VEXTOR-445403 format. One record per residue: residue number from 1; x, y, z of N, C-alpha, C in turn; residue in three letters. Coordinates in nm, 4 decimals. Layout:
BEGIN
<rec NUM <X Y Z> <X Y Z> <X Y Z> Ala>,
...
END
This chain:
BEGIN
<rec 1 <9.5863 13.3483 18.0334> <9.5153 13.4730 18.0586> <9.5242 13.5163 18.2035> Thr>,
<rec 2 <9.5721 13.4253 18.2889> <9.5772 13.4581 18.4314> <9.4382 13.4828 18.4852> Gly>,
<rec 3 <9.3375 13.4127 18.4277> <9.1971 13.4286 18.4658> <9.1516 13.5744 18.4541> Ala>,
<rec 4 <9.2198 13.6493 18.3660> <9.1882 13.7903 18.3445> <9.1887 13.8686 18.4757> Phe>,
<rec 5 <9.2866 13.8367 18.5611> <9.2973 13.9027 18.6910> <9.3125 14.0544 18.6761> Ala>,
<rec 6 <9.3732 14.0957 18.5657> <9.3920 14.2384 18.5404> <9.2825 14.2919 18.4482> Asp>,
<rec 7 <9.1817 14.2131 18.4252> <9.0705 14.2541 18.3400> <9.0990 14.2281 18.1934> Gly>,
<rec 8 <8.9993 14.1911 18.1169> <9.0196 14.1720 17.9727> <9.0418 14.3066 17.9053> Pro>,
<rec 9 <9.1180 14.3049 17.8003> <9.1491 14.4260 17.7259> <9.1353 14.3975 17.5767> Arg>,
<rec 10 <9.0951 14.4965 17.5039> <9.0854 14.4833 17.3595> <9.2069 14.5427 17.2884> Leu>,
<rec 11 <9.2864 14.6225 17.3575> <9.4037 14.6849 17.2960> <9.5066 14.5791 17.2629> Ala>,
<rec 12 <9.5465 14.5757 17.1368> <9.6454 14.4776 17.0934> <9.7870 14.5293 17.0962> Gly>,
<rec 13 <9.8080 14.6502 17.1474> <9.9417 14.7083 17.1440> <10.0104 14.7144 17.2804> Asp>,
<rec 14 <9.9576 14.6452 17.3795> <10.0205 14.6455 17.5118> <10.1615 14.5924 17.5088> Gly>,
<rec 15 <10.1836 14.4895 17.4298> <10.3188 14.4323 17.4165> <10.4160 14.5354 17.3615> Trp>,
<rec 16 <10.3685 14.6198 17.2694> <10.4559 14.7195 17.2083> <10.4944 14.8272 17.3093> Leu>,
<rec 17 <10.4013 14.8652 17.3942> <10.4312 14.9649 17.4977> <10.5382 14.9124 17.5928> Ala>,
<rec 18 <10.5372 14.7823 17.6178> <10.6399 14.7227 17.7050> <10.7726 14.7051 17.6323> Arg>,
<rec 19 <10.7684 14.6614 17.5077> <10.8895 14.6272 17.4325> <10.9574 14.7474 17.3669> Glu>,
<rec 20 <10.8775 14.8401 17.3159> <10.9328 14.9542 17.2416> <10.8445 15.0771 17.2610> Ala>,
<rec 21 <10.8502 15.1378 17.3785> <10.7629 15.2525 17.4052> <10.7837 15.3694 17.3096> Pro>,
<rec 22 <10.9031 15.3826 17.2557> <10.9270 15.4879 17.1573> <10.8471 15.4661 17.0302> Gly>,
<rec 23 <10.8245 15.3400 16.9946> <10.7413 15.3101 16.8779> <10.5980 15.3561 16.9015> Asp>,
<rec 24 <10.5489 15.3375 17.0218> <10.4127 15.3821 17.0555> <10.4044 15.5342 17.0421> Val>,
<rec 25 <10.5065 15.6034 17.0853> <10.5085 15.7500 17.0710> <10.5077 15.7891 16.9236> Ala>,
<rec 26 <10.5818 15.7163 16.8398> <10.5837 15.7454 16.6960> <10.4464 15.7208 16.6340> Ala>,
<rec 27 <10.3816 15.6136 16.6749> <10.2474 15.5817 16.6252> <10.1505 15.6943 16.6619> Ile>,
<rec 28 <10.1553 15.7377 16.7871> <10.0669 15.8458 16.8310> <10.0956 15.9741 16.7548> Glu>,
<rec 29 <10.2240 16.0039 16.7322> <10.2622 16.1235 16.6582> <10.2046 16.1173 16.5171> Trp>,
<rec 30 <10.2197 16.0045 16.4513> <10.1678 15.9896 16.3153> <10.0161 16.0056 16.3113> Leu>,
<rec 31 <9.9470 15.9449 16.4057> <9.8004 15.9545 16.4104> <9.7546 16.0993 16.4280> Arg>,
<rec 32 <9.8241 16.1726 16.5140> <9.7814 16.3078 16.5502> <9.8261 16.4158 16.4520> Glu>,
<rec 33 <9.9358 16.3922 16.3804> <9.9965 16.5018 16.3051> <10.0114 16.4784 16.1554> Arg>,
<rec 34 <9.9637 16.3657 16.1043> <9.9802 16.3406 15.9610> <9.8456 16.3115 15.8961> Thr>,
<rec 35 <9.8364 16.3411 15.7673> <9.7135 16.3054 15.6968> <9.7037 16.1530 15.6819> Pro>,
<rec 36 <9.5833 16.1053 15.6629> <9.5630 15.9611 15.6543> <9.6335 15.8975 15.5358> Gln>,
<rec 37 <9.6689 15.9758 15.4345> <9.7370 15.9186 15.3187> <9.8897 15.9256 15.3287> Asp>,
<rec 38 <9.9419 15.9610 15.4462> <10.0876 15.9624 15.4648> <10.1423 15.8201 15.4502> Ala>,
<rec 39 <10.2641 15.8102 15.3975> <10.3283 15.6806 15.3757> <10.4519 15.6701 15.4644> Val>,
<rec 40 <10.4659 15.5540 15.5279> <10.5728 15.5295 15.6234> <10.6622 15.4163 15.5739> Val>,
<rec 41 <10.7910 15.4306 15.5953> <10.8847 15.3195 15.5744> <10.9169 15.2621 15.7113> Ala>,
<rec 42 <10.9026 15.1319 15.7227> <10.9380 15.0594 15.8445> <10.9931 14.9243 15.8030> Glu>,
<rec 43 <11.0592 14.8551 15.8953> <11.1177 14.7249 15.8656> <11.0104 14.6282 15.8151> Ala>,
<rec 44 <11.0475 14.5481 15.7166> <10.9584 14.4478 15.6591> <11.0049 14.3105 15.7061> Val>,
<rec 45 <10.9102 14.2279 15.7463> <10.9443 14.0932 15.7903> <10.8361 13.9956 15.7500> Gly>,
<rec 46 <10.8445 13.8798 15.8075> <10.7484 13.7754 15.7745> <10.6083 13.8119 15.8236> Glu>,
<rec 47 <10.5079 13.7539 15.7592> <10.3700 13.7735 15.8026> <10.3544 13.7227 15.9455> Asp>,
<rec 48 <10.2741 13.7912 16.0236> <10.2495 13.7555 16.1639> <10.3802 13.7449 16.2426> Tyr>,
<rec 49 <10.4714 13.8323 16.2095> <10.6034 13.8333 16.2718> <10.5943 13.8480 16.4234> Ser>,
<rec 50 <10.6585 13.7589 16.4957> <10.6596 13.7734 16.6418> <10.7387 13.8967 16.6867> Pro>,
<rec 51 <10.8200 13.9523 16.5979> <10.8974 14.0721 16.6307> <10.8165 14.1994 16.6145> Ser>,
<rec 52 <10.7047 14.1910 16.5444> <10.6196 14.3079 16.5302> <10.6332 14.3831 16.4002> Gly>,
<rec 53 <10.6811 14.3181 16.2954> <10.6882 14.3864 16.1661> <10.5499 14.4365 16.1268> His>,
<rec 54 <10.5459 14.5526 16.0666> <10.4241 14.6227 16.0251> <10.3509 14.6859 16.1435> Ala>,
<rec 55 <10.4189 14.7001 16.2557> <10.3539 14.7541 16.3755> <10.3179 14.9005 16.3606> Arg>,
<rec 56 <10.4011 14.9784 16.2950> <10.3752 15.1218 16.2824> <10.2542 15.1458 16.1924> Ile>,
<rec 57 <10.2532 15.0832 16.0751> <10.1399 15.1018 15.9845> <10.0123 15.0426 16.0424> Ser>,
<rec 58 <10.0224 14.9283 16.1087> <9.9043 14.8641 16.1673> <9.8377 14.9544 16.2696> Thr>,
<rec 59 <9.9156 15.0078 16.3621> <9.8560 15.0835 16.4729> <9.8346 15.2317 16.4421> Phe>,
<rec 60 <9.9060 15.2844 16.3420> <9.8847 15.4262 16.3073> <9.7761 15.4421 16.2018> Ser>,
<rec 61 <9.7509 15.3370 16.1246> <9.6561 15.3472 16.0149> <9.7155 15.4112 15.8907> Gly>,
<rec 62 <9.8455 15.4356 15.8913> <9.9119 15.4941 15.7755> <9.9673 15.3813 15.6887> Arg>,
<rec 63 <9.9743 15.4062 15.5596> <10.0271 15.3065 15.4662> <10.1763 15.2909 15.4848> Ser>,
<rec 64 <10.2242 15.1702 15.4567> <10.3677 15.1423 15.4574> <10.4088 15.1000 15.3169> Ala>,
<rec 65 <10.5372 15.1091 15.2895> <10.5875 15.0598 15.1617> <10.5448 14.9141 15.1453> Val>,
<rec 66 <10.5582 14.8378 15.2515> <10.5102 14.6998 15.2537> <10.4890 14.6589 15.3977> Leu>,
<rec 67 <10.3733 14.6044 15.4260> <10.3452 14.5475 15.5575> <10.3811 14.4002 15.5538> Gly>,
<rec 68 <10.2836 14.3192 15.5199> <10.3046 14.1746 15.5092> <10.2842 14.1323 15.3640> Trp>,
<rec 69 <10.3874 14.0808 15.3027> <10.3818 14.0418 15.1615> <10.2723 13.9383 15.1365> Ala>,
<rec 70 <10.2534 13.8465 15.2290> <10.1509 13.7438 15.2128> <10.0121 13.8011 15.2004> Gly>,
<rec 71 <9.9848 13.9083 15.2744> <9.8535 13.9727 15.2640> <9.8372 14.0400 15.1286> His>,
<rec 72 <9.9431 14.0980 15.0777> <9.9360 14.1583 14.9446> <9.9044 14.0516 14.8404> Glu>,
<rec 73 <9.9727 13.9385 14.8487> <9.9466 13.8287 14.7547> <9.8038 13.7763 14.7700> Arg>,
<rec 74 <9.7570 13.7676 14.8927> <9.6210 13.7196 14.9194> <9.5171 13.8048 14.8462> Gln>,
<rec 75 <9.5426 13.9334 14.8359> <9.4500 14.0230 14.7693> <9.4821 14.0420 14.6214> Trp>,
<rec 76 <9.5710 13.9568 14.5697> <9.6014 13.9596 14.4272> <9.7016 14.0653 14.3858> Gly>,
<rec 77 <9.7749 14.1199 14.4818> <9.8770 14.2211 14.4513> <10.0147 14.1557 14.4536> His>,
<rec 78 <10.0980 14.1966 14.3623> <10.2360 14.1482 14.3598> <10.3233 14.2486 14.4353> Asp>,
<rec 79 <10.3797 14.2090 14.5506> <10.4644 14.3040 14.6245> <10.5949 14.3343 14.5530> Pro>,
<rec 80 <10.6235 14.2589 14.4473> <10.7427 14.2873 14.3677> <10.8682 14.2952 14.4513> Gly>,
<rec 81 <10.9423 14.4002 14.4307> <11.0721 14.4162 14.4985> <11.0647 14.5060 14.6214> Arg>,
<rec 82 <10.9448 14.5302 14.6700> <10.9285 14.6227 14.7821> <11.0114 14.5828 14.9047> Arg>,
<rec 83 <11.0085 14.4570 14.9429> <11.0856 14.4142 15.0613> <11.2341 14.4405 15.0410> Ala>,
<rec 84 <11.2844 14.4073 14.9236> <11.4264 14.4309 14.8946> <11.4570 14.5802 14.8914> Ala>,
<rec 85 <11.3639 14.6598 14.8393> <11.3861 14.8050 14.8348> <11.3862 14.8664 14.9742> Asp>,
<rec 86 <11.3005 14.8178 15.0617> <11.3019 14.8682 15.2003> <11.4348 14.8329 15.2658> Val>,
<rec 87 <11.4822 14.7129 15.2432> <11.6121 14.6736 15.2975> <11.7211 14.7657 15.2436> Gln>,
<rec 88 <11.7198 14.7939 15.1139> <11.8191 14.8851 15.0548> <11.8066 15.0239 15.1149> Arg>,
<rec 89 <11.6827 15.0699 15.1338> <11.6614 15.2031 15.1914> <11.7298 15.2162 15.3264> Leu>,
<rec 90 <11.7149 15.1175 15.4112> <11.7746 15.1247 15.5445> <11.9250 15.1021 15.5429> Tyr>,
<rec 91 <11.9737 15.0188 15.4530> <12.1141 14.9787 15.4589> <12.2098 15.0617 15.3738> Arg>,
<rec 92 <12.1593 15.1234 15.2684> <12.2499 15.1982 15.1821> <12.3067 15.3203 15.2544> Thr>,
<rec 93 <12.4287 15.3544 15.2177> <12.4901 15.4778 15.2676> <12.4727 15.5913 15.1668> Arg>,
<rec 94 <12.4273 15.5552 15.0480> <12.4166 15.6478 14.9356> <12.2880 15.7303 14.9468> Asp>,
<rec 95 <12.3033 15.8589 14.9693> <12.1896 15.9489 14.9864> <12.1037 15.9519 14.8599> Val>,
<rec 96 <12.1681 15.9555 14.7434> <12.0908 15.9607 14.6183> <12.0094 15.8339 14.5964> Arg>,
<rec 97 <12.0686 15.7187 14.6238> <11.9952 15.5930 14.6090> <11.8751 15.5903 14.7043> Glu>,
<rec 98 <11.8961 15.6348 14.8261> <11.7874 15.6380 14.9239> <11.6771 15.7325 14.8784> Ala>,
<rec 99 <11.7125 15.8493 14.8251> <11.6112 15.9454 14.7781> <11.5292 15.8857 14.6645> Arg>,
<rec 100 <11.5943 15.8130 14.5734> <11.5210 15.7481 14.4639> <11.4181 15.6506 14.5210> Val>,
<rec 101 <11.4569 15.5730 14.6212> <11.3649 15.4767 14.6824> <11.2511 15.5464 14.7564> Leu>,
<rec 102 <11.2819 15.6507 14.8290> <11.1777 15.7264 14.8992> <11.0765 15.7831 14.8004> Leu>,
<rec 103 <11.1265 15.8386 14.6907> <11.0381 15.8975 14.5906> <10.9580 15.7901 14.5169> Asp>,
<rec 104 <11.0201 15.6760 14.4891> <10.9512 15.5682 14.4184> <10.8223 15.5282 14.4898> Arg>,
<rec 105 <10.8276 15.5237 14.6230> <10.7138 15.4776 14.7007> <10.6375 15.5905 14.7709> Tyr>,
<rec 106 <10.6772 15.7136 14.7448> <10.6075 15.8275 14.8043> <10.6170 15.8316 14.9557> Gly>,
<rec 107 <10.7326 15.7929 15.0094> <10.7510 15.7866 15.1544> <10.7594 15.9270 15.2133> Val>,
<rec 108 <10.6813 15.9474 15.3169> <10.6815 16.0741 15.3887> <10.7636 16.0677 15.5173> Asp>,
<rec 109 <10.7599 15.9504 15.5839> <10.8255 15.9336 15.7143> <10.8985 15.8007 15.7190> Tyr>,
<rec 110 <11.0167 15.8025 15.7803> <11.0951 15.6805 15.8005> <11.1070 15.6567 15.9501> Val>,
<rec 111 <11.0724 15.5369 15.9909> <11.0818 15.4964 16.1313> <11.2139 15.4250 16.1535> Val>,
<rec 112 <11.2848 15.4639 16.2579> <11.4041 15.3915 16.3005> <11.3859 15.3601 16.4484> Val>,
<rec 113 <11.3422 15.2390 16.4734> <11.3214 15.1920 16.6093> <11.4057 15.0695 16.6355> Gly>,
<rec 114 <11.3837 15.0052 16.7471> <11.4616 14.8863 16.7806> <11.4536 14.7769 16.6743> Pro>,
<rec 115 <11.3380 14.7611 16.6120> <11.3224 14.6570 16.5099> <11.4036 14.6888 16.3847> Leu>,
<rec 116 <11.4030 14.8139 16.3422> <11.4820 14.8522 16.2251> <11.6310 14.8357 16.2527> Glu>,
<rec 117 <11.6741 14.8726 16.3724> <11.8152 14.8559 16.4076> <11.8538 14.7076 16.4129> Arg>,
<rec 118 <11.7649 14.6252 16.4664> <11.7920 14.4809 16.4738> <11.7985 14.4198 16.3345> Ala>,
<rec 119 <11.7103 14.4618 16.2465> <11.7054 14.4040 16.1114> <11.8129 14.4592 16.0192> Asp>,
<rec 120 <11.8491 14.5872 16.0339> <11.9351 14.6517 15.9345> <12.0629 14.7127 15.9894> His>,
<rec 121 <12.0805 14.7159 16.1186> <12.2014 14.7742 16.1760> <12.2000 14.9257 16.1700> Gly>,
<rec 122 <12.3150 14.9820 16.2030> <12.3279 15.1278 16.2123> <12.3963 15.1904 16.0912> Glu>,
<rec 123 <12.4593 15.1080 16.0088> <12.5472 15.1588 15.9032> <12.4802 15.2595 15.8111> Val>,
<rec 124 <12.3595 15.2314 15.7649> <12.2957 15.3195 15.6687> <12.2145 15.4323 15.7284> Gly>,
<rec 125 <12.2076 15.4420 15.8585> <12.1186 15.5393 15.9208> <12.1700 15.6831 15.9162> Leu>,
<rec 126 <12.2998 15.7009 15.9059> <12.3568 15.8357 15.9066> <12.3043 15.9211 15.7916> Ala>,
<rec 127 <12.2709 15.8588 15.6801> <12.2243 15.9346 15.5629> <12.0909 16.0044 15.5872> Lys>,
<rec 128 <12.0142 15.9579 15.6848> <11.8819 16.0177 15.7078> <11.8906 16.1653 15.7416> Leu>,
<rec 129 <11.9990 16.2056 15.8046> <12.0184 16.3472 15.8350> <12.0277 16.4335 15.7107> Gly>,
<rec 130 <12.0735 16.3757 15.6004> <12.0808 16.4487 15.4742> <11.9485 16.4425 15.3969> Ala>,
<rec 131 <11.8596 16.3551 15.4377> <11.7338 16.3341 15.3663> <11.6131 16.3983 15.4338> Leu>,
<rec 132 <11.6268 16.4277 15.5617> <11.5109 16.4802 15.6316> <11.5443 16.5315 15.7696> Gly>,
<rec 133 <11.4397 16.5438 15.8487> <11.4501 16.6000 15.9824> <11.3835 16.5078 16.0825> Thr>,
<rec 134 <11.4488 16.4837 16.1959> <11.3792 16.4042 16.2977> <11.2657 16.4860 16.3588> Pro>,
<rec 135 <11.1467 16.4279 16.3599> <11.0314 16.4968 16.4172> <10.9936 16.4384 16.5530> Val>,
<rec 136 <11.0501 16.3217 16.5843> <11.0260 16.2602 16.7144> <11.1456 16.1712 16.7477> Leu>,
<rec 137 <11.1961 16.1869 16.8675> <11.3017 16.0995 16.9193> <11.2606 16.0603 17.0598> Glu>,
<rec 138 <11.2293 15.9321 17.0784> <11.1800 15.8892 17.2074> <11.2179 15.7446 17.2336> Arg>,
<rec 139 <11.2840 15.7205 17.3436> <11.3115 15.5874 17.3962> <11.3557 15.4867 17.2897> Glu>,
<rec 140 <11.4564 15.5277 17.2112> <11.5140 15.4362 17.1130> <11.4490 15.4383 16.9768> Gly>,
<rec 141 <11.3519 15.5251 16.9568> <11.2845 15.5352 16.8269> <11.2949 15.6776 16.7757> Thr>,
<rec 142 <11.3300 15.6889 16.6479> <11.3331 15.8191 16.5816> <11.2412 15.8122 16.4609> Thr>,
<rec 143 <11.1623 15.9159 16.4434> <11.0752 15.9283 16.3279> <11.1268 16.0442 16.2450> Leu>,
<rec 144 <11.1602 16.0149 16.1202> <11.2175 16.1134 16.0289> <11.1140 16.1612 15.9277> Trp>,
<rec 145 <11.1011 16.2910 15.9127> <11.0214 16.3505 15.8050> <11.1143 16.3604 15.6856> Asp>,
<rec 146 <11.0871 16.2827 15.5812> <11.1744 16.2793 15.4630> <11.1041 16.3315 15.3389> Val>,
<rec 147 <10.9951 16.4055 15.3601> <10.9265 16.4631 15.2444> <11.0211 16.5623 15.1775> Arg>,
<rec 148 <11.0226 16.5603 15.0443> <11.1078 16.6583 14.9754> <11.0633 16.7989 15.0104> Pro>,
<rec 149 <11.1557 16.8885 15.0208> <11.1201 17.0275 15.0511> <11.0367 17.0834 14.9372> Thr>,
<rec 150 <10.9372 17.1542 14.9731> <10.8436 17.2053 14.8709> <10.8725 17.3487 14.8390> Arg>,
END
């Protein structure tokens, strides 16, 4: 703690501001501009991931396709194929397959930050331009509005 030389803090997202400031901007954008029932797709990883999986849903308060599978099981929910579907969503090049996955889970926004790039690479990201519109691009993070046109 360094004897709390810089003072104690309750904010748990200081590490994220240092590691991925664009993610913090996306979180703030979601909090300020989306309804509380908006659904976000973000990289899925192990529970209590040191990389920060579930960071967007945790700090924005918006639902994700899947945060931590272990927590879902703890509450008696079967996460089923959600983790695999999120992986397919990010990695597929097929626009139609991606749209089916987005619709299946009611995804409104897709996050592409450093964690998504590390977990899934760049190959499947080009399709997002055919699926939606970037609403935020900041310091390595892009937030895509992928809601179907109404």
